[in-house]
PAPAZA-81164 format. One record per residue (C-alpha): residue number from 1; residue in one letter; x, y, z. Coordinates in nm, 4 decimals. Layout:
<rec><k>NUM</k><r>A</r><px>X</px><py>Y</py><pz>Z</pz></rec>
...
END
This chain:
<rec><k>1</k><r>X</r><px>-2.7465</px><py>-13.5544</py><pz>-10.2176</pz></rec>
<rec><k>2</k><r>X</r><px>-2.7214</px><py>-13.2382</py><pz>-10.3630</pz></rec>
<rec><k>3</k><r>X</r><px>-2.5926</px><py>-12.8962</py><pz>-10.2076</pz></rec>
<rec><k>4</k><r>X</r><px>-2.9508</px><py>-12.7468</py><pz>-10.3163</pz></rec>
<rec><k>5</k><r>X</r><px>-3.1260</px><py>-13.0315</py><pz>-10.1418</pz></rec>
<rec><k>6</k><r>X</r><px>-2.9221</px><py>-12.9713</py><pz>-9.8336</pz></rec>
<rec><k>7</k><r>X</r><px>-2.9812</px><py>-12.6120</py><pz>-9.8169</pz></rec>
<rec><k>8</k><r>X</r><px>-3.3521</px><py>-12.6737</py><pz>-9.8613</pz></rec>
<rec><k>9</k><r>X</r><px>-3.3434</px><py>-12.9228</py><pz>-9.5621</pz></rec>
<rec><k>10</k><r>X</r><px>-3.1669</px><py>-12.6607</py><pz>-9.3666</pz></rec>
<rec><k>11</k><r>X</r><px>-3.4092</px><py>-12.3765</py><pz>-9.4194</pz></rec>
<rec><k>12</k><r>X</r><px>-3.7213</px><py>-12.6046</py><pz>-9.3690</pz></rec>
<rec><k>13</k><r>X</r><px>-3.5941</px><py>-12.7735</py><pz>-9.0575</pz></rec>
<rec><k>14</k><r>X</r><px>-3.4936</px><py>-12.4374</py><pz>-8.9214</pz></rec>
<rec><k>15</k><r>X</r><px>-3.8533</px><py>-12.2771</py><pz>-8.9555</pz></rec>
<rec><k>16</k><r>X</r><px>-3.9894</px><py>-12.5721</py><pz>-8.8088</pz></rec>
<rec><k>17</k><r>X</r><px>-3.7514</px><py>-12.6093</py><pz>-8.5195</pz></rec>
<rec><k>18</k><r>X</r><px>-3.7953</px><py>-12.2219</py><pz>-8.4306</pz></rec>
<rec><k>19</k><r>X</r><px>-4.1597</px><py>-12.2592</py><pz>-8.3655</pz></rec>
<rec><k>20</k><r>X</r><px>-4.2166</px><py>-12.2937</py><pz>-7.9891</pz></rec>
<rec><k>21</k><r>X</r><px>-4.2616</px><py>-12.6497</py><pz>-7.8797</pz></rec>
<rec><k>22</k><r>X</r><px>-4.1857</px><py>-12.8499</py><pz>-7.5779</pz></rec>
<rec><k>23</k><r>X</r><px>-3.8299</px><py>-12.8629</py><pz>-7.5937</pz></rec>
<rec><k>24</k><r>X</r><px>-3.7900</px><py>-12.5009</py><pz>-7.7017</pz></rec>
<rec><k>25</k><r>X</r><px>-4.0010</px><py>-12.4092</py><pz>-7.3831</pz></rec>
<rec><k>26</k><r>X</r><px>-3.7851</px><py>-12.5911</py><pz>-7.1457</pz></rec>
<rec><k>27</k><r>X</r><px>-3.4691</px><py>-12.4170</py><pz>-7.2934</pz></rec>
<rec><k>28</k><r>X</r><px>-3.6629</px><py>-12.0847</py><pz>-7.2105</pz></rec>
<rec><k>29</k><r>X</r><px>-3.7477</px><py>-12.2124</py><pz>-6.8860</pz></rec>
<rec><k>30</k><r>X</r><px>-3.4078</px><py>-12.3699</py><pz>-6.7947</pz></rec>
<rec><k>31</k><r>X</r><px>-3.2386</px><py>-12.0333</py><pz>-6.9451</pz></rec>
<rec><k>32</k><r>X</r><px>-3.4708</px><py>-11.8214</py><pz>-6.6898</pz></rec>
<rec><k>33</k><r>X</r><px>-3.4341</px><py>-12.0242</py><pz>-6.3800</pz></rec>
<rec><k>34</k><r>X</r><px>-3.0927</px><py>-12.1444</py><pz>-6.4095</pz></rec>
<rec><k>35</k><r>X</r><px>-2.9016</px><py>-11.9772</py><pz>-6.6641</pz></rec>
<rec><k>36</k><r>X</r><px>-2.7457</px><py>-12.0770</py><pz>-7.0010</pz></rec>
<rec><k>37</k><r>X</r><px>-2.4574</px><py>-12.2994</py><pz>-6.8585</pz></rec>
<rec><k>38</k><r>X</r><px>-2.7380</px><py>-12.4862</py><pz>-6.7021</pz></rec>
<rec><k>39</k><r>X</r><px>-2.9922</px><py>-12.4755</py><pz>-6.9834</pz></rec>
<rec><k>40</k><r>X</r><px>-2.6776</px><py>-12.6521</py><pz>-7.1933</pz></rec>
<rec><k>41</k><r>X</r><px>-2.7470</px><py>-12.9720</py><pz>-7.0031</pz></rec>
<rec><k>42</k><r>X</r><px>-3.1196</px><py>-12.9724</py><pz>-7.1487</pz></rec>
<rec><k>43</k><r>X</r><px>-2.9921</px><py>-12.9051</py><pz>-7.4639</pz></rec>
<rec><k>44</k><r>X</r><px>-2.7732</px><py>-13.1915</py><pz>-7.4509</pz></rec>
<rec><k>45</k><r>X</r><px>-3.0569</px><py>-13.4200</py><pz>-7.3550</pz></rec>
<rec><k>46</k><r>X</r><px>-3.2798</px><py>-13.3022</py><pz>-7.6649</pz></rec>
<rec><k>47</k><r>X</r><px>-3.0090</px><py>-13.3392</py><pz>-7.9304</pz></rec>
<rec><k>48</k><r>X</r><px>-2.9144</px><py>-13.6963</py><pz>-7.8114</pz></rec>
<rec><k>49</k><r>X</r><px>-3.3067</px><py>-13.7711</py><pz>-7.8383</pz></rec>
<rec><k>50</k><r>X</r><px>-3.3118</px><py>-13.6160</py><pz>-8.1766</pz></rec>
<rec><k>51</k><r>X</r><px>-3.0362</px><py>-13.8075</py><pz>-8.2687</pz></rec>
<rec><k>52</k><r>X</r><px>-3.1985</px><py>-14.1377</py><pz>-8.1641</pz></rec>
<rec><k>53</k><r>X</r><px>-3.4984</px><py>-14.0232</py><pz>-8.3521</pz></rec>
<rec><k>54</k><r>X</r><px>-3.3094</px><py>-13.9901</py><pz>-8.6690</pz></rec>
<rec><k>55</k><r>X</r><px>-3.1528</px><py>-14.3368</py><pz>-8.6238</pz></rec>
<rec><k>56</k><r>X</r><px>-3.4813</px><py>-14.4774</py><pz>-8.5587</pz></rec>
<rec><k>57</k><r>X</r><px>-3.6169</px><py>-14.3366</py><pz>-8.8866</pz></rec>
<rec><k>58</k><r>X</r><px>-3.3126</px><py>-14.4854</py><pz>-9.0681</pz></rec>
<rec><k>59</k><r>X</r><px>-3.4038</px><py>-14.8118</py><pz>-8.9460</pz></rec>
<rec><k>60</k><r>X</r><px>-3.7476</px><py>-14.7965</py><pz>-9.0230</pz></rec>
<rec><k>61</k><r>X</r><px>-3.8868</px><py>-14.7802</py><pz>-8.6524</pz></rec>
<rec><k>62</k><r>X</r><px>-4.1140</px><py>-14.4594</py><pz>-8.7646</pz></rec>
<rec><k>63</k><r>X</r><px>-4.2906</px><py>-14.7203</py><pz>-8.9985</pz></rec>
<rec><k>64</k><r>X</r><px>-4.3272</px><py>-14.9619</py><pz>-8.7222</pz></rec>
<rec><k>65</k><r>X</r><px>-4.4756</px><py>-14.6935</py><pz>-8.4917</pz></rec>
<rec><k>66</k><r>X</r><px>-4.7121</px><py>-14.5856</py><pz>-8.7551</pz></rec>
<rec><k>67</k><r>X</r><px>-4.8079</px><py>-14.9562</py><pz>-8.8172</pz></rec>
<rec><k>68</k><r>X</r><px>-4.8714</px><py>-15.0192</py><pz>-8.4497</pz></rec>
<rec><k>69</k><r>X</r><px>-5.1857</px><py>-14.8622</py><pz>-8.2922</pz></rec>
<rec><k>70</k><r>X</r><px>-5.0619</px><py>-15.0229</py><pz>-7.9512</pz></rec>
<rec><k>71</k><r>X</r><px>-4.7311</px><py>-14.8945</py><pz>-7.9545</pz></rec>
<rec><k>72</k><r>X</r><px>-4.8403</px><py>-14.5507</py><pz>-8.0886</pz></rec>
<rec><k>73</k><r>X</r><px>-5.0890</px><py>-14.5058</py><pz>-7.7951</pz></rec>
<rec><k>74</k><r>X</r><px>-4.8313</px><py>-14.5956</py><pz>-7.5473</pz></rec>
<rec><k>75</k><r>X</r><px>-4.5679</px><py>-14.3681</py><pz>-7.6444</pz></rec>
<rec><k>76</k><r>X</r><px>-4.8250</px><py>-14.0901</py><pz>-7.7102</pz></rec>
<rec><k>77</k><r>X</r><px>-4.9723</px><py>-14.1085</py><pz>-7.3444</pz></rec>
<rec><k>78</k><r>X</r><px>-4.6335</px><py>-14.1587</py><pz>-7.1735</pz></rec>
<rec><k>79</k><r>X</r><px>-4.5211</px><py>-13.8275</py><pz>-7.3399</pz></rec>
<rec><k>80</k><r>X</r><px>-4.8574</px><py>-13.6450</py><pz>-7.2728</pz></rec>
<rec><k>81</k><r>X</r><px>-4.8555</px><py>-13.7596</py><pz>-6.9037</pz></rec>
<rec><k>82</k><r>X</r><px>-4.4497</px><py>-13.6460</py><pz>-6.8610</pz></rec>
<rec><k>83</k><r>X</r><px>-4.5603</px><py>-13.2812</py><pz>-7.0245</pz></rec>
<rec><k>84</k><r>X</r><px>-4.8379</px><py>-13.2658</py><pz>-6.7783</pz></rec>
<rec><k>85</k><r>X</r><px>-4.6434</px><py>-13.3493</py><pz>-6.4789</pz></rec>
<rec><k>86</k><r>X</r><px>-4.3807</px><py>-13.0973</py><pz>-6.5942</pz></rec>
<rec><k>87</k><r>X</r><px>-4.6094</px><py>-12.8352</py><pz>-6.6128</pz></rec>
<rec><k>88</k><r>X</r><px>-4.7452</px><py>-12.8994</py><pz>-6.2847</pz></rec>
<rec><k>89</k><r>X</r><px>-4.4144</px><py>-12.8765</py><pz>-6.1188</pz></rec>
<rec><k>90</k><r>X</r><px>-4.3526</px><py>-12.5542</py><pz>-6.2723</pz></rec>
<rec><k>91</k><r>X</r><px>-4.6630</px><py>-12.4263</py><pz>-6.1996</pz></rec>
<rec><k>92</k><r>X</r><px>-4.6154</px><py>-12.5064</py><pz>-5.8354</pz></rec>
<rec><k>93</k><r>X</r><px>-4.2677</px><py>-12.3600</py><pz>-5.8504</pz></rec>
<rec><k>94</k><r>X</r><px>-4.1899</px><py>-12.1058</py><pz>-5.5797</pz></rec>
<rec><k>95</k><r>X</r><px>-4.0027</px><py>-11.8721</py><pz>-5.7879</pz></rec>
<rec><k>96</k><r>X</r><px>-3.6966</px><py>-11.8658</py><pz>-5.5939</pz></rec>
<rec><k>97</k><r>X</r><px>-3.3585</px><py>-11.8183</py><pz>-5.8428</pz></rec>
<rec><k>98</k><r>X</r><px>-3.1544</px><py>-12.0166</py><pz>-5.5903</pz></rec>
<rec><k>99</k><r>X</r><px>-3.4314</px><py>-12.3119</py><pz>-5.5580</pz></rec>
<rec><k>100</k><r>X</r><px>-3.2371</px><py>-12.5662</py><pz>-5.7945</pz></rec>
<rec><k>101</k><r>X</r><px>-2.8650</px><py>-12.4857</py><pz>-5.8006</pz></rec>
<rec><k>102</k><r>X</r><px>-2.6720</px><py>-12.6455</py><pz>-6.0884</pz></rec>
<rec><k>103</k><r>X</r><px>-2.3101</px><py>-12.7703</py><pz>-6.0726</pz></rec>
<rec><k>104</k><r>X</r><px>-2.1449</px><py>-12.9725</py><pz>-6.3119</pz></rec>
<rec><k>105</k><r>X</r><px>-2.1937</px><py>-13.3305</py><pz>-6.2359</pz></rec>
<rec><k>106</k><r>X</r><px>-2.4524</px><py>-13.2379</py><pz>-5.9953</pz></rec>
<rec><k>107</k><r>X</r><px>-2.7903</px><py>-13.4444</py><pz>-5.9669</pz></rec>
<rec><k>108</k><r>X</r><px>-2.9869</px><py>-13.1108</py><pz>-6.0874</pz></rec>
<rec><k>109</k><r>X</r><px>-2.7884</px><py>-13.1231</py><pz>-6.4115</pz></rec>
<rec><k>110</k><r>X</r><px>-2.8730</px><py>-13.4726</py><pz>-6.4894</pz></rec>
<rec><k>111</k><r>X</r><px>-3.2193</px><py>-13.3943</py><pz>-6.4090</pz></rec>
<rec><k>112</k><r>X</r><px>-3.2373</px><py>-13.1235</py><pz>-6.6520</pz></rec>
<rec><k>113</k><r>X</r><px>-3.0701</px><py>-13.3562</py><pz>-6.9180</pz></rec>
<rec><k>114</k><r>X</r><px>-3.2922</px><py>-13.6263</py><pz>-6.8400</pz></rec>
<rec><k>115</k><r>X</r><px>-3.6219</px><py>-13.3777</py><pz>-6.8681</pz></rec>
<rec><k>116</k><r>X</r><px>-3.5518</px><py>-13.2558</py><pz>-7.2144</pz></rec>
<rec><k>117</k><r>X</r><px>-3.4281</px><py>-13.6214</py><pz>-7.3533</pz></rec>
<rec><k>118</k><r>X</r><px>-3.7539</px><py>-13.7652</py><pz>-7.2100</pz></rec>
<rec><k>119</k><r>X</r><px>-3.9522</px><py>-13.5079</py><pz>-7.3461</pz></rec>
<rec><k>120</k><r>X</r><px>-3.8067</px><py>-13.4928</py><pz>-7.6852</pz></rec>
<rec><k>121</k><r>X</r><px>-3.8025</px><py>-13.8652</py><pz>-7.7195</pz></rec>
<rec><k>122</k><r>X</r><px>-4.1526</px><py>-13.9450</py><pz>-7.6187</pz></rec>
<rec><k>123</k><r>X</r><px>-4.3412</px><py>-13.7481</py><pz>-7.8629</pz></rec>
<rec><k>124</k><r>X</r><px>-4.4735</px><py>-13.9891</py><pz>-8.1391</pz></rec>
<rec><k>125</k><r>X</r><px>-4.5447</px><py>-13.6841</py><pz>-8.3434</pz></rec>
<rec><k>126</k><r>X</r><px>-4.1900</px><py>-13.6020</py><pz>-8.3714</pz></rec>
<rec><k>127</k><r>X</r><px>-4.1099</px><py>-13.9706</py><pz>-8.4548</pz></rec>
<rec><k>128</k><r>X</r><px>-4.4004</px><py>-13.9719</py><pz>-8.7446</pz></rec>
<rec><k>129</k><r>X</r><px>-4.3016</px><py>-13.6491</py><pz>-8.8709</pz></rec>
<rec><k>130</k><r>X</r><px>-3.9386</px><py>-13.7252</py><pz>-8.9208</pz></rec>
<rec><k>131</k><r>X</r><px>-4.0298</px><py>-14.0479</py><pz>-9.0800</pz></rec>
<rec><k>132</k><r>X</r><px>-4.2412</px><py>-13.8499</py><pz>-9.3426</pz></rec>
<rec><k>133</k><r>X</r><px>-3.9990</px><py>-13.5393</py><pz>-9.3509</pz></rec>
<rec><k>134</k><r>X</r><px>-3.6480</px><py>-13.6738</py><pz>-9.3539</pz></rec>
<rec><k>135</k><r>X</r><px>-3.6853</px><py>-13.9358</py><pz>-9.6657</pz></rec>
<rec><k>136</k><r>X</r><px>-3.7719</px><py>-13.6697</py><pz>-9.8989</pz></rec>
<rec><k>137</k><r>X</r><px>-3.4180</px><py>-13.5288</py><pz>-9.8924</pz></rec>
<rec><k>138</k><r>X</r><px>-3.2516</px><py>-13.8682</py><pz>-9.9230</pz></rec>
<rec><k>139</k><r>X</r><px>-3.1158</px><py>-13.9668</py><pz>-10.2741</pz></rec>
<rec><k>140</k><r>X</r><px>-3.2201</px><py>-14.3503</py><pz>-10.3211</pz></rec>
<rec><k>141</k><r>X</r><px>-2.9592</px><py>-14.3886</py><pz>-10.5696</pz></rec>
<rec><k>142</k><r>X</r><px>-2.6631</px><py>-14.3243</py><pz>-10.3297</pz></rec>
<rec><k>143</k><r>X</r><px>-2.5960</px><py>-14.4983</py><pz>-9.9709</pz></rec>
<rec><k>144</k><r>X</r><px>-2.8593</px><py>-14.4013</py><pz>-9.7323</pz></rec>
<rec><k>145</k><r>X</r><px>-2.6714</px><py>-14.4081</py><pz>-9.3987</pz></rec>
<rec><k>146</k><r>X</r><px>-2.4229</px><py>-14.1322</py><pz>-9.4788</pz></rec>
<rec><k>147</k><r>X</r><px>-2.6911</px><py>-13.9239</py><pz>-9.5950</pz></rec>
<rec><k>148</k><r>X</r><px>-2.9018</px><py>-13.9760</py><pz>-9.2710</pz></rec>
<rec><k>149</k><r>X</r><px>-2.5938</px><py>-13.9020</py><pz>-9.0597</pz></rec>
<rec><k>150</k><r>X</r><px>-2.5673</px><py>-13.5715</py><pz>-9.2291</pz></rec>
<rec><k>151</k><r>X</r><px>-2.9004</px><py>-13.4851</py><pz>-9.1650</pz></rec>
<rec><k>152</k><r>X</r><px>-2.8634</px><py>-13.5707</py><pz>-8.8238</pz></rec>
<rec><k>153</k><r>X</r><px>-2.5659</px><py>-13.3537</py><pz>-8.7958</pz></rec>
<rec><k>154</k><r>X</r><px>-2.7530</px><py>-13.0452</py><pz>-8.9621</pz></rec>
<rec><k>155</k><r>X</r><px>-3.0307</px><py>-13.1156</py><pz>-8.7017</pz></rec>
<rec><k>156</k><r>X</r><px>-2.8060</px><py>-13.1116</py><pz>-8.4125</pz></rec>
<rec><k>157</k><r>X</r><px>-2.6600</px><py>-12.7547</py><pz>-8.5041</pz></rec>
<rec><k>158</k><r>X</r><px>-2.9991</px><py>-12.6016</py><pz>-8.6050</pz></rec>
<rec><k>159</k><r>X</r><px>-3.1318</px><py>-12.7416</py><pz>-8.2565</pz></rec>
<rec><k>160</k><r>X</r><px>-2.8215</px><py>-12.6263</py><pz>-8.0526</pz></rec>
<rec><k>161</k><r>X</r><px>-2.8384</px><py>-12.2860</py><pz>-8.2250</pz></rec>
<rec><k>162</k><r>X</r><px>-3.2211</px><py>-12.2307</py><pz>-8.1592</pz></rec>
<rec><k>163</k><r>X</r><px>-3.2433</px><py>-12.3709</py><pz>-7.8069</pz></rec>
<rec><k>164</k><r>X</r><px>-2.9291</px><py>-12.1261</py><pz>-7.7185</pz></rec>
<rec><k>165</k><r>X</r><px>-3.1084</px><py>-11.8468</py><pz>-7.8478</pz></rec>
<rec><k>166</k><r>X</r><px>-3.4181</px><py>-11.9239</py><pz>-7.6210</pz></rec>
<rec><k>167</k><r>X</r><px>-3.1941</px><py>-12.0121</py><pz>-7.3288</pz></rec>
<rec><k>168</k><r>X</r><px>-3.0067</px><py>-11.6549</py><pz>-7.3646</pz></rec>
<rec><k>169</k><r>X</r><px>-3.3604</px><py>-11.4878</py><pz>-7.3904</pz></rec>
<rec><k>170</k><r>X</r><px>-3.4453</px><py>-11.7037</py><pz>-7.0783</pz></rec>
<rec><k>171</k><r>X</r><px>-3.1186</px><py>-11.5706</py><pz>-6.9083</pz></rec>
<rec><k>172</k><r>X</r><px>-3.1663</px><py>-11.2199</py><pz>-6.9917</pz></rec>
<rec><k>173</k><r>X</r><px>-3.5026</px><py>-11.2414</py><pz>-6.8146</pz></rec>
<rec><k>174</k><r>X</r><px>-3.3256</px><py>-11.4147</py><pz>-6.5247</pz></rec>
<rec><k>175</k><r>X</r><px>-3.1669</px><py>-11.0768</py><pz>-6.4340</pz></rec>
<rec><k>176</k><r>X</r><px>-3.4997</px><py>-10.8828</py><pz>-6.4466</pz></rec>
<rec><k>177</k><r>X</r><px>-3.7217</px><py>-11.1465</py><pz>-6.3030</pz></rec>
<rec><k>178</k><r>X</r><px>-3.7421</px><py>-11.1865</py><pz>-5.9340</pz></rec>
<rec><k>179</k><r>X</r><px>-4.0052</px><py>-11.3303</py><pz>-5.6618</pz></rec>
<rec><k>180</k><r>X</r><px>-4.3161</px><py>-11.3236</py><pz>-5.7610</pz></rec>
<rec><k>181</k><r>X</r><px>-4.2285</px><py>-11.2036</py><pz>-6.1482</pz></rec>
<rec><k>182</k><r>X</r><px>-4.0304</px><py>-11.5305</py><pz>-6.1999</pz></rec>
<rec><k>183</k><r>X</r><px>-4.2939</px><py>-11.7404</py><pz>-6.0208</pz></rec>
<rec><k>184</k><r>X</r><px>-4.5767</px><py>-11.5955</py><pz>-6.2670</pz></rec>
<rec><k>185</k><r>X</r><px>-4.3309</px><py>-11.6656</py><pz>-6.5745</pz></rec>
<rec><k>186</k><r>X</r><px>-4.2784</px><py>-11.9968</py><pz>-6.4488</pz></rec>
<rec><k>187</k><r>X</r><px>-4.6835</px><py>-12.0640</py><pz>-6.4192</pz></rec>
<rec><k>188</k><r>X</r><px>-4.6930</px><py>-11.9393</py><pz>-6.7964</pz></rec>
<rec><k>189</k><r>X</r><px>-4.4313</px><py>-12.2011</py><pz>-6.9157</pz></rec>
<rec><k>190</k><r>X</r><px>-4.6045</px><py>-12.4866</py><pz>-6.7042</pz></rec>
<rec><k>191</k><r>X</r><px>-4.9445</px><py>-12.3867</py><pz>-6.8221</pz></rec>
<rec><k>192</k><r>X</r><px>-4.7953</px><py>-12.4050</py><pz>-7.2073</pz></rec>
<rec><k>193</k><r>X</r><px>-4.6288</px><py>-12.7260</py><pz>-7.1389</pz></rec>
<rec><k>194</k><r>X</r><px>-4.9537</px><py>-12.8981</py><pz>-6.9949</pz></rec>
<rec><k>195</k><r>X</r><px>-5.1482</px><py>-12.7568</py><pz>-7.2882</pz></rec>
<rec><k>196</k><r>X</r><px>-4.9106</px><py>-12.8994</py><pz>-7.5137</pz></rec>
<rec><k>197</k><r>X</r><px>-4.9543</px><py>-13.2601</py><pz>-7.2921</pz></rec>
<rec><k>198</k><r>X</r><px>-5.3277</px><py>-13.1963</py><pz>-7.3617</pz></rec>
<rec><k>199</k><r>X</r><px>-5.2939</px><py>-13.1526</py><pz>-7.7291</pz></rec>
<rec><k>200</k><r>X</r><px>-5.0594</px><py>-13.4590</py><pz>-7.7261</pz></rec>
<rec><k>201</k><r>X</r><px>-5.3089</px><py>-13.6702</py><pz>-7.5721</pz></rec>
<rec><k>202</k><r>X</r><px>-5.5909</px><py>-13.5781</py><pz>-7.8029</pz></rec>
<rec><k>203</k><r>X</r><px>-5.3655</px><py>-13.6266</py><pz>-8.1178</pz></rec>
<rec><k>204</k><r>X</r><px>-5.5081</px><py>-13.8669</py><pz>-8.3370</pz></rec>
<rec><k>205</k><r>X</r><px>-5.3147</px><py>-14.0789</py><pz>-8.6059</pz></rec>
<rec><k>206</k><r>X</r><px>-5.5531</px><py>-13.9582</py><pz>-8.8783</pz></rec>
<rec><k>207</k><r>X</r><px>-5.4254</px><py>-13.6031</py><pz>-8.8238</pz></rec>
<rec><k>208</k><r>X</r><px>-5.0816</px><py>-13.7228</py><pz>-8.9379</pz></rec>
<rec><k>209</k><r>X</r><px>-5.2072</px><py>-13.8764</py><pz>-9.2277</pz></rec>
END
């Protein structure tokens, strides 16, 4: 893999990751409701999920998902249902800043980690996208595993940087939003997550072709 290829991958991936999606919305929500330190747990979950997705692509599981309609539908509906459920919980949030205290090692910290992990891992569009996107930057004349590992590292750094930016934006809102304002913000992010869940539910394989 040449340096030019790596830079092209970096720029392309940054543009794609920066577009608001489920994990980015969760980073914004976690930052606004719990602060940056707590939001870091969610970032860890999303990064782990992305690393597993890259590994799956390297092992050819993306091709399996594309070939199996049953597996595709199962993953799609699990992901859609989970997004809708998370959005519904946000809609019902009271807007209390102390509602979910997060301390290192607490069950809430694990909950934030698992939320982002499950959301990122159960999005079949992400796996199908990576199956079509990542191989374009792999040099077939060289060992593929080190190249996939390098792309995974780049994706991890990009994900952390961009989610940290959104979490910081959310944390700035934390100092300004109180009571009803925070509740309204949670309803907006919850509504967006439910909308994304609905879009995922109606997503058809032909659209990815």
